[in-house]
C-alpha angles and dihedrals in degrees: 000000000000122000134184118187134177131153095332094321110119134178120184133171141157127229139181104206134038088239089062091051091053090048092053093046090051090051094053097043093102089053092048090053091057095049112068121215092004116170122227122192142174117211109180123176122208091270091059094038098055100075092044093050093047091048090051092051091047093053098040101045145002108273122193124222090248090056090051089053091051092049089049091051092050093048090049090055093045091049092048093049102039098028108184096347111134118241086229089068096050117119132187090263091057091056090046089052090051090051089052088049089058090049090058089058090071093246119153119247093253091057092045092050090049092051092046088054088062090048089054089049091053092049091046086057089054090053091048091052090047092241089127129019099219134019108246087206089078088082094057126094125207118251119254110263121217114208111232119221108229118215115217126216115259123228093264093053092048091053091049091054094046092049095043106126093196094065120086115250094243091059092048090051091050090051091050092051091048092048096049100037105029090231120156121245090247090054093049092050090054093052115121126202091235090061093059113088119202122226099189095174092060095028098234139108130231114221 
């Protein structure tokens, strides 16, 4: 949303792309020249901000599909919580309230801190685009993270999983690879056949 206001004179229009904004500004330049000390302002909410932020990320760096999904999740939560409230009106307390909102979703502190990092990134973008002067996130502290002690499977449990007749073979194979290599599930899923080298003499593969 773009607004221009002065002494009862008001222009307001919506746009989808930055190119459209520049086009509108160019069209009203003669009018702006006639009105002295006019005030122009841009008051986007998180619904309006999302496509501009994603377009910025797309143009400035290589963004994976998984990152786009994360951005989408964060924007959905921001939109649900703040609705049509403009980012220009956000204060430190508003960001604190959003952090508390995430707490009520039974998320652990690590997850909340990660999601708040994306919120800071979005608001940093607003500062860079001169939509806001200062990031209200600067008043927020990260939550204390408690390191969880992970319990590993013992040999008996591993054998039960490998010999489980109810599991599909592909899942058993994935579990075997993870057990013997320490690879993450996401890494195993990305494995390609061409990346596996056979060592027939020793009967093993190099991943």
